TITORTI-463043 format. One record per residue: residue number from 1; residue in one letter; x, y, z of N, C-alpha, C in turn. Coordinates in Angstrom, 3 decimals, decimal comma, always signed. Example, Ala and Ser with C-alpha at 12.3 -4.5 7.8 and 13.67 -1.06 7.14 Angstrom:
<selums>
SELUM seq type   n.east  n.north     n.up  ca.east ca.north    ca.up   c.east  c.north     c.up
SELUM   1    A  +13,190   -5,690   +7,800  +12,300   -4,500   +7,800  +13,200   -3,300   +7,800
SELUM   2    S  +12,850   -2,250   +7,080  +13,670   -1,060   +7,140  +12,900   +0,030   +7,870
</selums>
This chain:
<selums>
SELUM seq type   n.east  n.north     n.up  ca.east ca.north    ca.up   c.east  c.north     c.up
SELUM   1    X  -56,594  -34,480  +15,442  -57,227  -33,542  +16,347  -58,407  -33,654  +16,371
SELUM   2    X  -58,979  -34,106  +17,633  -60,624  -33,925  +18,117  -60,991  -32,641  +18,399
SELUM   3    X  -62,339  -32,245  +17,760  -62,891  -30,728  +18,010  -64,357  -30,959  +17,971
SELUM   4    X  -65,076  -29,969  +18,562  -66,515  -30,356  +18,602  -67,181  -29,258  +17,717
SELUM   5    X  -67,863  -29,562  +16,637  -68,327  -28,402  +15,963  -69,452  -27,488  +16,389
SELUM   6    X  -69,094  -25,976  +15,972  -70,165  -25,466  +16,720  -71,331  -24,992  +15,530
SELUM   7    X  -70,886  -25,311  +14,442  -72,013  -25,012  +13,231  -71,926  -26,281  +12,264
SELUM   8    X  -72,985  -26,572  +11,265  -72,861  -27,279  +10,357  -71,654  -26,707   +9,408
SELUM   9    X  -70,804  -27,911   +9,021  -70,012  -27,448   +8,258  -70,036  -28,689   +7,107
SELUM  10    X  -69,538  -28,373   +5,764  -69,988  -29,100   +4,451  -68,968  -30,217   +4,502
SELUM  11    X  -69,400  -31,377   +4,528  -68,430  -32,462   +4,436  -67,709  -32,677   +5,457
SELUM  12    X  -68,179  -32,191   +6,510  -67,408  -32,437   +7,906  -68,363  -33,058   +8,879
SELUM  13    X  -69,547  -32,280   +9,002  -70,338  -32,563   +9,976  -71,389  -31,421  +10,808
SELUM  14    X  -72,165  -31,923  +11,653  -73,452  -31,051  +12,050  -73,215  -30,458  +13,223
SELUM  15    X  -73,739  -29,252  +13,850  -73,701  -28,909  +15,201  -73,502  -30,158  +16,273
SELUM  16    X  -72,677  -29,798  +16,959  -72,388  -30,620  +18,144  -71,710  -32,111  +17,954
SELUM  17    X  -71,135  -32,260  +16,754  -70,664  -33,575  +15,912  -69,264  -33,443  +16,804
SELUM  18    X  -68,580  -34,605  +17,432  -67,281  -34,654  +17,791  -66,426  -35,331  +16,545
SELUM  19    X  -65,576  -34,372  +15,905  -64,979  -35,000  +14,566  -63,464  -34,883  +14,933
SELUM  20    X  -62,721  -35,588  +14,150  -61,308  -36,026  +13,996  -60,719  -35,168  +12,929
SELUM  21    X  -60,141  -34,127  +12,767  -59,620  -33,205  +11,697  -58,356  -32,737  +11,901
SELUM  22    X  -57,445  -32,535  +10,755  -56,225  -32,380  +10,882  -55,643  -31,520  +11,771
SELUM  23    X  -54,799  -31,334  +12,537  -54,420  -30,154  +13,323  -54,155  -28,798  +12,764
SELUM  24    X  -53,742  -28,718  +11,394  -53,486  -27,171  +10,872  -54,999  -26,850  +10,462
SELUM  25    X  -55,899  -27,802  +10,163  -57,523  -27,313   +9,612  -57,658  -26,730  +10,982
SELUM  26    X  -57,788  -27,444  +11,807  -58,257  -26,843  +13,147  -57,678  -25,775  +13,607
SELUM  27    X  -56,733  -25,673  +13,812  -55,603  -24,642  +14,228  -56,002  -23,259  +13,401
SELUM  28    X  -55,901  -23,311  +12,206  -55,573  -22,286  +11,205  -57,009  -21,809  +11,019
SELUM  29    X  -58,289  -22,872  +10,926  -59,605  -22,352  +10,395  -60,551  -22,345  +11,230
SELUM  30    X  -60,732  -23,516  +11,871  -61,701  -24,178  +12,604  -62,015  -23,245  +14,014
SELUM  31    X  -60,845  -23,456  +14,667  -60,571  -22,646  +15,891  -60,848  -20,830  +15,905
SELUM  32    X  -60,019  -20,318  +14,968  -60,059  -18,769  +15,120  -61,308  -18,640  +14,438
SELUM  33    X  -62,008  -18,909  +13,647  -63,630  -18,547  +13,138  -64,684  -19,009  +14,119
SELUM  34    X  -64,560  -19,580  +14,845  -65,199  -19,861  +15,860  -65,957  -20,962  +15,467
SELUM  35    X  -65,697  -21,667  +14,476  -66,497  -22,792  +14,189  -66,486  -24,192  +14,776
SELUM  36    X  -65,495  -24,208  +15,753  -65,389  -25,379  +16,496  -64,603  -25,158  +17,752
SELUM  37    X  -64,663  -26,207  +18,814  -63,741  -25,817  +19,969  -63,100  -27,291  +20,258
SELUM  38    X  -62,119  -27,375  +21,175  -61,442  -28,462  +21,546  -62,119  -29,451  +21,900
SELUM  39    X  -62,297  -30,724  +21,826  -62,926  -31,554  +22,287  -62,417  -32,224  +23,978
SELUM  40    X  -62,439  -31,166  +24,809  -62,239  -31,176  +26,057  -63,637  -31,817  +27,120
SELUM  41    X  -63,257  -32,417  +28,072  -64,603  -32,474  +29,063  -65,596  -31,363  +29,145
SELUM  42    X  -64,925  -30,378  +29,647  -65,661  -29,188  +30,079  -66,155  -28,404  +28,870
SELUM  43    X  -65,717  -28,349  +27,819  -66,370  -27,960  +26,541  -67,346  -28,745  +25,777
SELUM  44    X  -67,162  -30,397  +26,044  -68,408  -31,040  +25,814  -69,614  -30,672  +26,543
SELUM  45    X  -69,563  -30,583  +28,095  -70,407  -30,114  +28,771  -70,998  -28,633  +28,326
SELUM  46    X  -70,140  -27,776  +28,015  -70,592  -26,495  +27,597  -71,754  -26,495  +26,363
SELUM  47    X  -70,996  -27,151  +25,838  -71,854  -27,311  +24,230  -73,229  -28,061  +24,555
SELUM  48    X  -73,173  -28,943  +25,182  -74,679  -29,650  +25,511  -75,220  -28,616  +26,299
SELUM  49    X  -74,919  -27,964  +27,265  -75,742  -26,966  +27,825  -76,132  -25,967  +27,055
SELUM  50    X  -75,321  -25,493  +26,261  -75,706  -24,372  +25,276  -76,474  -24,900  +23,974
SELUM  51    X  -76,786  -26,045  +23,677  -77,362  -26,934  +22,335  -78,452  -26,067  +21,923
SELUM  52    X  -79,343  -25,768  +22,862  -80,394  -25,264  +22,402  -80,382  -24,031  +21,544
SELUM  53    X  -79,566  -22,957  +22,456  -79,125  -21,592  +22,120  -78,569  -21,722  +20,530
SELUM  54    X  -77,439  -22,760  +20,355  -76,741  -23,042  +19,148  -77,737  -23,216  +18,164
SELUM  55    X  -78,501  -24,090  +18,161  -79,535  -24,584  +17,292  -80,412  -23,487  +16,847
SELUM  56    X  -80,748  -22,693  +17,753  -81,644  -21,418  +17,418  -80,758  -20,808  +16,269
SELUM  57    X  -79,531  -20,527  +16,775  -78,521  -19,431  +16,030  -78,643  -20,010  +14,634
SELUM  58    X  -78,376  -21,661  +14,601  -78,201  -22,320  +13,203  -79,356  -21,975  +12,528
SELUM  59    X  -80,673  -21,917  +12,799  -81,821  -21,830  +12,225  -81,955  -20,670  +11,708
SELUM  60    X  -81,730  -19,772  +12,518  -81,708  -17,997  +11,872  -80,639  -17,917  +10,914
SELUM  61    X  -79,458  -18,405  +10,962  -78,370  -18,234   +9,838  -78,928  -18,955   +8,604
SELUM  62    X  -79,547  -20,283   +8,788  -80,214  -20,592   +7,800  -81,307  -20,113   +6,929
SELUM  63    X  -82,081  -19,467   +7,784  -83,439  -18,779   +7,424  -82,657  -17,415   +6,583
SELUM  64    X  -81,771  -16,900   +7,157  -80,832  -15,369   +6,367  -80,322  -16,026   +4,855
SELUM  65    X  -79,883  -17,311   +4,819  -79,169  -17,461   +3,608  -80,349  -18,249   +2,857
SELUM  66    X  -81,499  -18,652   +3,200  -82,481  -19,042   +2,079  -83,074  -17,504   +1,622
SELUM  67    X  -83,136  -16,478   +2,439  -83,804  -15,241   +1,981  -82,627  -14,699   +1,071
SELUM  68    X  -81,662  -14,939   +1,177  -80,683  -14,153   +0,231  -80,603  -15,084   -0,936
SELUM  69    X  -80,622  -16,252   -1,038  -80,922  -17,297   -2,361  -82,065  -17,200   -3,242
SELUM  70    X  -83,117  -16,550   -2,567  -84,410  -16,141   -3,020  -84,275  -14,926   -4,046
SELUM  71    X  -83,322  -13,680   -3,372  -83,124  -12,547   -3,780  -82,058  -12,838   -5,002
SELUM  72    X  -81,163  -14,059   -4,914  -79,879  -14,072   -5,969  -80,489  -14,923   -7,124
SELUM  73    X  -81,442  -15,719   -6,809  -81,955  -16,952   -7,726  -82,420  -16,139   -9,139
SELUM  74    X  -81,948  -16,386  -10,174  -82,533  -15,877  -11,391  -81,820  -14,582  -11,480
SELUM  75    X  -80,883  -13,958  -10,941  -80,544  -12,595  -11,087  -79,365  -12,517  -12,225
SELUM  76    X  -79,452  -11,547  -12,975  -78,741  -11,557  -14,583  -77,698  -10,429  -13,916
SELUM  77    X  -76,272  -10,406  -14,213  -75,705   -9,703  -13,853  -74,436   -9,446  -15,171
SELUM  78    X  -74,065   -8,279  -15,657  -72,933   -8,287  -17,076  -71,676   -7,412  -16,435
SELUM  79    X  -70,925   -7,906  -16,902  -69,573   -7,387  -16,697  -68,998   -7,112  -18,157
SELUM  80    X  -68,388   -6,020  -18,241  -67,750   -5,554  -19,524  -66,303   -5,425  -19,305
SELUM  81    X  -65,758   -6,263  -20,139  -64,194   -6,302  -20,163  -63,598   -6,243  -21,528
SELUM  82    X  -62,213   -5,829  -21,484  -61,181   -5,487  -22,652  -61,117   -6,760  -23,453
SELUM  83    X  -61,354   -6,876  -24,886  -61,180   -8,140  -25,073  -60,647   -8,157  -26,540
SELUM  84    X  -60,139   -9,337  -27,190  -59,289   -9,235  -28,531  -60,456   -9,456  -29,724
SELUM  85    X  -59,799   -9,971  -30,559  -60,689  -10,642  -31,488  -61,326  -12,018  -31,001
SELUM  86    X  -62,312  -12,384  -31,513  -63,098  -13,796  -31,069  -63,670  -13,634  -29,785
SELUM  87    X  -63,535  -12,907  -28,991  -64,154  -12,658  -27,657  -62,971  -13,069  -26,458
SELUM  88    X  -61,923  -13,241  -26,897  -60,746  -13,517  -25,822  -60,327  -12,408  -25,199
SELUM  89    X  -60,877  -12,421  -23,795  -60,433  -11,298  -22,834  -59,070  -11,070  -22,837
SELUM  90    X  -58,867   -9,916  -22,668  -57,111   -9,522  -22,291  -56,777   -9,796  -20,658
SELUM  91    X  -57,814   -9,731  -19,696  -57,660  -10,130  -18,620  -58,331  -11,273  -18,398
SELUM  92    X  -59,312  -11,536  -17,388  -60,063  -12,278  -16,726  -60,985  -11,851  -15,799
SELUM  93    X  -62,222  -12,572  -15,472  -63,272  -12,028  -14,753  -63,015  -12,970  -13,450
SELUM  94    X  -62,883  -12,829  -12,576  -62,847  -13,471  -11,019  -63,917  -13,250  -10,187
SELUM  95    X  -63,892  -14,045   -9,171  -65,049  -13,989   -8,142  -65,151  -12,598   -7,599
SELUM  96    X  -63,846  -12,092   -7,528  -63,895  -10,426   -6,835  -64,588   -9,623   -7,691
SELUM  97    X  -64,626   -9,777   -9,216  -65,341   -8,860   -9,967  -66,678   -9,322  -10,226
SELUM  98    X  -67,421  -10,590   -9,966  -68,847  -10,840   -9,863  -69,059  -10,242   -8,810
SELUM  99    X  -68,424  -10,379   -7,288  -68,847   -9,826   -6,084  -69,042   -8,407   -6,196
SELUM 100    X  -68,489   -7,583   -6,741  -68,700   -6,015   -6,929  -69,734   -5,971   -7,854
SELUM 101    X  -70,095   -6,621   -8,950  -71,111   -6,590   -9,836  -72,479   -6,802   -9,187
SELUM 102    X  -72,440   -7,947   -8,231  -73,616   -8,414   -7,564  -73,933   -7,002   -6,300
SELUM 103    X  -73,175   -6,527   -5,742  -73,339   -5,454   -4,741  -73,867   -4,170   -5,360
SELUM 104    X  -73,194   -4,186   -6,828  -73,900   -2,969   -7,412  -75,699   -3,066   -7,657
SELUM 105    X  -75,875   -4,417   -7,437  -77,483   -4,541   -7,449  -78,122   -4,413   -6,281
SELUM 106    X  -77,273   -4,458   -5,230  -77,733   -3,964   -3,806  -77,706   -5,248   -3,058
SELUM 107    X  -77,273   -6,490   -3,411  -77,045   -7,509   -2,556  -75,989   -7,983   -2,035
SELUM 108    X  -75,736   -8,014   -0,677  -74,203   -8,558   -0,139  -73,845   -9,652   -0,455
SELUM 109    X  -72,747  -10,190   -0,995  -72,145  -11,185   -1,187  -70,803  -11,444   -0,730
SELUM 110    X  -70,236  -12,783   -0,358  -68,729  -12,348   +0,127  -68,166  -13,251   -1,140
SELUM 111    X  -67,072  -12,940   -1,417  -65,971  -13,306   -2,573  -65,883  -14,783   -2,310
SELUM 112    X  -65,933  -15,273   -1,183  -65,683  -16,941   -0,884  -66,881  -17,623   -0,992
SELUM 113    X  -68,132  -17,030   -1,360  -69,251  -17,647   -1,694  -69,343  -18,015   -3,093
SELUM 114    X  -68,720  -17,678   -3,950  -68,731  -17,813   -5,405  -68,302  -19,038   -5,689
SELUM 115    X  -68,564  -19,760   -6,609  -68,091  -21,102   -7,062  -67,853  -21,101   -8,561
SELUM 116    X  -66,360  -20,819   -8,846  -65,804  -21,130   -9,871  -65,066  -22,233  -10,345
SELUM 117    X  -65,392  -23,544  -10,559  -64,627  -24,575  -10,414  -63,599  -24,810  -11,825
SELUM 118    X  -63,938  -24,069  -12,873  -63,133  -24,034  -14,007  -62,177  -22,813  -13,769
SELUM 119    X  -62,198  -22,024  -12,784  -61,274  -21,058  -12,584  -61,867  -19,624  -13,243
SELUM 120    X  -61,035  -18,715  -13,508  -61,377  -17,287  -13,718  -62,115  -17,557  -15,577
SELUM 121    X  -62,969  -16,593  -15,718  -63,628  -16,554  -17,082  -62,499  -15,646  -17,734
SELUM 122    X  -62,211  -16,286  -19,168  -61,292  -15,495  -19,885  -62,241  -15,307  -21,340
SELUM 123    X  -63,167  -15,808  -21,378  -63,771  -15,556  -22,948  -65,063  -14,889  -22,767
SELUM 124    X  -65,587  -13,878  -23,272  -66,917  -13,216  -23,601  -67,991  -14,413  -23,783
SELUM 125    X  -69,096  -14,530  -23,248  -70,076  -15,045  -23,274  -71,144  -14,935  -22,229
SELUM 126    X  -72,198  -16,014  -22,079  -72,917  -16,105  -20,814  -72,535  -17,294  -20,114
SELUM 127    X  -72,830  -17,006  -18,863  -72,005  -18,302  -17,834  -73,166  -18,377  -16,778
SELUM 128    X  -73,456  -19,579  -15,968  -73,951  -19,812  -15,069  -73,408  -19,933  -13,982
SELUM 129    X  -73,171  -19,072  -12,833  -72,300  -19,014  -11,548  -72,892  -19,505  -10,560
SELUM 130    X  -72,462  -20,386   -9,627  -73,235  -20,805   -8,469  -72,496  -19,955   -7,204
SELUM 131    X  -73,495  -19,901   -6,475  -73,050  -19,265   -5,174  -73,489  -20,218   -4,076
SELUM 132    X  -72,791  -20,594   -2,969  -72,558  -21,285   -1,972  -72,877  -20,606   -0,896
SELUM 133    X  -74,219  -20,242   -0,543  -74,185  -19,553   +0,501  -74,386  -19,969   +2,058
SELUM 134    X  -74,570  -21,276   +2,203  -74,658  -22,190   +3,406  -74,491  -23,311   +3,124
SELUM 135    X  -74,052  -24,465   +4,155  -74,012  -25,706   +3,977  -75,004  -26,369   +3,110
SELUM 136    X  -76,435  -25,949   +3,356  -77,553  -26,211   +2,673  -78,062  -25,720   +1,537
SELUM 137    X  -77,630  -24,308   +1,236  -78,036  -23,338   +0,636  -77,384  -22,971   -0,548
SELUM 138    X  -77,909  -23,050   -1,818  -76,944  -22,419   -2,996  -77,774  -21,698   -3,795
SELUM 139    X  -77,482  -21,014   -4,839  -78,152  -20,068   -5,515  -77,357  -20,092   -6,838
SELUM 140    X  -77,793  -19,703   -7,995  -77,115  -19,576   -9,574  -77,454  -18,449   -9,841
SELUM 141    X  -76,786  -17,822  -10,593  -77,096  -16,372  -11,124  -76,591  -16,758  -12,792
SELUM 142    X  -77,061  -15,817  -13,427  -76,540  -15,451  -14,896  -75,623  -14,397  -15,083
SELUM 143    X  -74,420  -14,687  -15,615  -73,352  -13,780  -15,819  -73,007  -13,735  -17,282
SELUM 144    X  -73,111  -12,145  -17,731  -72,803  -12,044  -19,039  -71,639  -11,080  -19,087
SELUM 145    X  -70,590  -11,810  -19,879  -69,629  -11,171  -19,717  -69,327  -10,794  -21,589
SELUM 146    X  -69,295   -9,190  -21,613  -69,435   -8,510  -22,539  -67,861   -8,098  -23,083
SELUM 147    X  -67,127   -8,586  -24,616  -66,451   -8,107  -24,827  -66,044   -6,782  -25,394
SELUM 148    X  -65,290   -5,858  -24,901  -64,997   -4,600  -25,515  -63,772   -4,680  -26,206
SELUM 149    X  -64,111   -4,229  -27,664  -62,924   -4,318  -28,420  -62,292   -2,631  -28,654
SELUM 150    X  -61,172   -2,623  -28,613  -60,526   -1,193  -28,816  -60,409   -0,720  -30,111
</selums>
């Protein structure tokens, strides 16, 4: 399915690019979220007419993401969780827990922005957590998981 991107999307393309994607990805994600439009002649003409406005919006979004990255860079967050012997947690620390801990510090973060390639954390210790704020902006925070034995 051929679509026109309305914003820069990782590993897909930039604003105004004509790309071919699988129909399900377009139908279920890109089109409902307003990240793309179907590649019809009238939509292509509309995008070209609005290109300057869309590029200005992209610059504003990028600047906001960079400002958030400056706030987050080097931030230290700690989470206390119940654990057994040797620091093994009874549950796990997920991106939802990390989001809540960052929000307590007064910085807004979405759960989907937290990258945990190894999955949930199951051991107490210190971890570097990557946050993907924009296609071009990433930040790293320091997470300390404190095991609390009964």
